[in-house]
N, C-alpha and C positions, 0 to 999 in steps of 0.2 A: 713349541712343545713344552709342557709343564716340567718343573723340576721334580724328580722322583723323591728326593730327600727333603724332610721338613723338620725343623726344630723351633717350636714356638716358645721363645725364651723371654724371661722378664728381668727387668733391672729396677732396683729400688731407686726412685728419683731423689730420695734424701741421702743417698750414698751409703757407703760401707765404712766400717771401722774395725780395728783389731782389738781384741780383748784377751786378757790372760785369765784362764779358768783352771780349776784343779785338774790335774792329769788323771786319766783313767788307769794307765799303766806306764809309769815312768814319764820322762819328759822328752825333749828333743834338743838339737843343737841350738835352737832359738830360745829355749827357756830352761828353767831349772828342772831337777828330777821330779818335782811335785807339781809342775805347771805345764800347760800347753797353751799356745797362742792360736786363736781362731779368728776368722773373719765372719762378720755378721752385719745385717743392716743397721744403720744408725738408729732407725726408728722402726719398731714392730708395726707401727700404724702407717708406714710409708705408702704412698701411691706408687704404682708400677707402670713403666712403659714397656712395650713389647716389640720384639722384632724377630726376624727369622734369618740367622746367619747363612742358611743354606740356600736362600733365594739367589737368583742370578744378580750380578751387579747391575745398577748401582744400589739396589735395595739391600742385597746380601753382602756377606763378608767372606768370600771364598778363600782368602789368605789369612784369616784370623789366626790360624794355627801358627803361622810364622811370627806374627806379632807376639803371641803367647810365648813361643820358644825363645824370643829375643829378650824377654823380661829379665831384669837383674834379679838375683835371688835375695830380694829384700822385701820387708814388710811394705815399704812405701810403694814399690813397683806393683805389688799384688793389689793393693788398695786402688791405685790409679787405674789398673786394668779393670777391676770389678766395677768401679764407678762408671766406666764407659760401656762395658759389655756384660756385666753381671758376674755372679759366682759360677762355679763349674758344675756342681752336681746336685744342687737342691732342686727337687722336682716341684711341680705346681702345688702339690698338697703339703709340701714342707719347705717352701722356698725361703723361710726364715731360719733354716737349720744351720748350725755352725759348721764351718769347714776349717780344718787344720791348715795353717799356712805352710807348715812343714810338708804336707801332702802336695801342695801347689809346687813347692820347690822340686820335689821328686818328679812330678809330671813335666815340669819345665825341662828338666834334664833329659827325660825320656824323649820328648819331642825334638829336642836339640840333637840328640844322638841320631835319630832317624833322618833328620834333615842333613846332618853332616855326612851320613852314609850315602844318601842320595846324591848330594853334590860331589862326592868323591867317586861316583860311578859304581858303587858296590851293588846296587840293585839292578844295574844294567849289565853286569859282568856275566860271561858265559857260565861260570861256576862261582857261586857266592863264596866269599871268604869266611873264615871262622868268626868274623865279627858279627855275623847274623845269628850265631848260636844263642846268644842271650836274648834275642828277639823271638826265637822259636824256630828250630830247624827240624824237618822231618826227612828221614832217609829211606830210600827203597833199595832193593838189591840191584836194580838195573842202573840207577844213577842217583846223584844227589838232587833231591827235589826239595828245595828250600821254600818255606813260606813264613810269613810274619803274622802271628795271631794277635789281633788288637783287642780281642774280646775282654780280657781281664783288665784292660785299660779304659774301656769306653763306657762303663756303667750301663751295660746292656741289662735287660732285653729291649730290643726295639719293638715297635708296634706298627701294624699296617692300619691305615685309615683312609676312608673315602671322604673327601672334602669338596665343598663347592669351589668351583674355579671357572673363570671365563664367563661368557654371556649366555643368556637363554637357559639358565639353570644347569649349566654344565657341571660335571663331577670329574674328579681326578683321584687316582689311587696314589697314596703317599706312603713312604717308609718313614714313620715318625720316630725321630731320635729322642731319647728320654732326657737328655741333658746337654748343656753346652760342651761339657767334656767329651761326650760321645760325638757331637758335631765336629769338634776339632780333630778327633781321630779319623773321622770319615773324610774330612777335608784333606788331611795328610795322605791318606790312602789314594784319594783321587789325584792329588798332585804328583805322587810317585808314579802312578800307573798311566797318567796322561800328561806327559811333559809338554812344554811349549807355551805355557801360559804367560802372557805379558804381565810382568810384575815389577813393582817399584816400591822402595821404602820411602815413606814420607820424610821430607827434609826438616820437618819441625818436630813431629811427635814420634816418629819412628814406626808408625803403623804401616804394615804392608798392604798394598792395594793393587788392583788390576787396572789396566788402561787400554785404550783403543776402542774399536767399534763395539757398540752394545754395552759399554761399561759406564757411560756418562762422563768419561774423562778422556782428554786428548792424549795422543801418543807422547807428547812432551810434558805431561803433567808431572810436577815435582811434589805436590801436596795432596793429601788424601781427602780433605774436606775444606769447606769455606773458612772455618775458624783458623785452620793452619795457614791458609792463603793470607788471611788478615794479619796473623801473627808475623808472617814472613815480611809482608809489606811494611808493617809497623817497625820491624827491626831495621829494614833498609832505610826508612825515613829517619830513624834515630841515628843511624851511622852517618847518613849524609848531612845531618844537622850538626855533627861535631866539628 
């Protein structure tokens, strides 16, 4: 069965950098009152590689939202993530658009809060605690009916698309997510609503990945990709040579 969600995302192969530019309205904790720090491609003429984080593993990245939530709130961590997975909100027609690093920090905290609430069992409780109020709670006269609204966080609207898939000219209906940011929120919602995913944090780079049947990784996998396996083996040889 095809994956219903799709996010055709692009990454600048020349990488990304942070730049200080004049502030529109005030500054941020990372800059002065007259400046803002943004992330942008190193080269406006960069070539682009493309991927879809919503595809099933091993092609997709179903736990990318966890990697994002674990980022340190630093410029270096943001750049490192962008170099591997791209920026968060720039659409195809404006993929060289600047993004405020301070906005990234706010989104990191938002994802982290939801993950913490999930792991604490808040979303599985019979009656949600008051901690869900800031995420969006709706009450009825009969009972507390709590729900979390991701719309303001996910850079909507999404789009429906009919795309070629499979053999013999097959087609598939897709819900096309407009940004990596939207894809991360969708992944978070799927993770909360469908627990039990086999997940592991890479022992080298800290990226979260799935393992087991259908993922391309064994159940005892400790690393997310070949580069990390090579780095771990190199470190072992280095330690043994001392």
